[in-house]
N, C-alpha and C positions, 0 to 999 in steps of 0.2 A: 504494500500500500504506500503510495506516495505521500510524504509528509511535507506540508507547506510550512516553511520556516517564516517567522514573523520578524525576527530581529537577528542582527549580527553584532556580536560583542567582541571588540578588539582590545588586546593589550596595546600599550602605546610605546613605552621604552623598549628598544630592541626590535621593534616592528616598524614604526613610523620614523622614529629618531633614535640615535644611540644615546643612552643616558649619559649626562655629562660628568657625573660625580668622579669616576675613576680618573678621567683626564685632568680634572681640577686637582684631585689629590696628588697625582704624580707631579704636576706642575708646581704646586705649592711646596712639596717636599724639596724640590730643587732650589726654589727661590729663597726659602727660609732655612734650608739646610737641616731638614729633619729626616731621620731614617725612614725609608719607604715601608719596612716591615712593621715598625712601631705604629706608623700612621694607619696602615692597613688593619692591624689588630684592633686599634681603637675604632676604626670605621666599622668593622664587622660586629664589634661589641654593641654598637649604638645605632646601627642603620635601621633596625626594625622599629625601635622607639621613635626615631626621626620620621620614618615613613608612615607611622600611625598617628603622627601629630602630637606625640607626647613630649618631644623636644622641639624647640624653635630652631630655625636654621643656625642662628648664632650659637645657641647652646650645643648643638650637634658638632659644628665645626670646631668649637673650642674644646670639645672632648677629643676630637681627632688630632688637633694640633694644640696641645696644652699651652704652648708659649706664644701663640699667635696674638698680635696686637689688634686693636680696633681698626687701625688704618690698613693693616695687611688683610684683615678679614674683608673689609669693604673693597679694596683694590684687587685682591687676588681671587676672591671667591664670589662676592655678590656681582661684581662687574662681569665675571666670566659667565655666570648664568644669563646675564642680560644680552649677551652677544647672539647673533643669528646662529641657529644650530643647523648642522648638516641634517638633511632630511631625505626620506625615501620619496622623492617627487612623484615617481610613477605610481606608487601605492596610494598617495594622496589623490591622484587623479582617478585611480580605480575606485577608491572609496566614494568619491564624489558621484560617480556613476551608480554605485551600489545604493547610495542614499536616495536615488530616485525610485527604488523598488522596495527597500527595506528600511526599518528603523535601525540606525547605527548608534552604538554606544561605546564608550570607553570604560574599561574596568582595569585599572592600572595601579601598581605600586608607585607612589609618587611622593613629592614633598612640596612644601609651600613655595620655594623658589622656582622649582620646575613649573608648577601650576601657574604661578604669576607670569613667568616668561612665556610659556606656551600660549596662554590666553592673550597676552599682549601681541604676540606674533600671529594670532588667529589660527593656530595650528589645530584647534579643536572645532573649527567652524563646520565641518561636515557631520558632526555628531549631535544626536538629539539630546543626550544627557551624559554627564561624566560621573563615574564612580571612582574617585581617587582615594587611595588608602588614607592619606593624611586628613581628608575631610570626613571619611567614614569611620575612622578610628579602628579600622580592621585592615588586614593585609593578606594577600595571597601568600602561600597556598592554603590558608585556613578557609574552610567552607563558609564562614560567617559573612564574608564580603559578597560571595555569590548569592547567599540567601537574602542579604539586604537588597541586592539588585532585583531579585525576583519579587520580593515584597513590595518594593517601590514601583516597579513597572507593571506588575500584575501578570507578567508572562509565566507560562509553565516552562520549566527547564527544557523540555523536549521541543519547544518552539524556537529555541535559540541556538545559534552557532557561536561557539567561543573560540577565538583565535589568539594564540600566545606563542612566544618563542621558547617558553619553558615547558618541557614535557611534564614536569611535576604538576604545574598549574593546570595543564590540559587534562591530566588524569583525574585531578580533583573535580574539575568541572564535569567530566564524564560520569564520575561516580554519583554526581548529583542529578544527572539526566540530560545535561547539555550534549549537543553534538560538538565534540572537541576536535580542533585541528591544530597541529603543531606548525607554526610558521617557520619555514626554512629560507625561502626566497619568494619573489613575486610570481615567478612562473609556476613554481610548485603549488603556491596557494591558488592560483587561477585554475590549475588542473584539478585540485581537490574540490573546489567549488563547482566546477563543471560536472564532476562525478556525482555531486549532490543535486544536480539539476537546478542550481541556483543561478547559473549564467546561461 
C-alpha cells in the first residue's frame, strides 16, 4: 500500500551547512595558544548542555577556553559565527522545490549563535517551522525532541520522512515510526526519495 508522506524533516548541520564550532575551536587554539586536546575535552564535556540551552554561548566558550578574555571571545568567536557560512547550495534549491509539495521542517542540534546567524542569513527560509535543540531544551539522539515535534505539529511519525547525516539519529527516528534516511550526499538523497515515490 502506498503511503502518502505529509512532511519532510531535515537535520541542518552536516546536511545544509557544516557546523562551525570545530573550525572556530581549532582557530582559537592557534591564536591564543591553547592545546587542541584540552580544548576538545572541554568542548565535549559541555557541548550537550550548550546545545540544550543550559549554557549561554559565553558560558560555553569560557568553559572550552578557560583563559579567554572578553575581547578574544567577541573577536575570535562571536564574529566568526556572524560570517557567511559555506552552504550546500544545490540542496537549498532542492528543498525549495520540495517545499512546494510538502511541509518542510528542521529538527537540529543547534545553539543560540548558530540560530541567530542562520536566521539573519535567511538560511531557514524554506522551512515551515524549526525545532532547534537549544530552544526545545532537548537534543538528538534522545527521542524526546522527536516527540515534541510530533506533539506540536500533530503529525503521526509514519507520515514523516526524517533526514540526518547521523545514522544514530536516523535509527532513533525509525524506532519511533518515522521513515528515516541517512544523508550521504545530494545524489544519494535524491535517489532515496525517488525510491519512496516522493519525487
